[in-house]
N, C-alpha and C positions, 0 to 999 in steps of 0.2 A: 858086829856086832850088834845089830839093830833088832834082829831076831831076840840076843841074848834081855838086850831091856827088856820086847816085850813080853819074853817069860818072866820077868820078874814084876810085869804087872805094870811098865812104864806103858804110854799109850805112845798109837804107830806114832804119831805125828813128833809127840816129845822123843821117842828112839830115833827116830831118822836126824833131826838138827843135835842131839847129844852124841849118838853114833858117828855122825861126821867129825866132830870136834875132838873126840874121842880116839879114833882112828888116826888120826895127825898126830898125838900124843902119845901114844904107849908103842911099844916096840911090836915087830912082827911075832914074836914069841907069846907075848899076852895076849895077843889076838886069838894066834892060831890057840889057847888052852880058851878060851873063851867059843870060840867058835865049837871047841869039840864037846865043850859041858854043853853048850845048846843045843848039838847034832844029837849026844845022850836024851834029851825031853821028848818028851812025845808031844807037850803042849807047845810045844817051841817052833 
């Protein structure tokens, strides 16, 4: 999740904090989709 947010242009510190919260509130399926998307990006 953190890598996904950074790929969107969110600062590293904000991405870390936001990812922690998001990871507690979304399904494993959604997290996996974010991970797959971020893994496909060269700048992630």
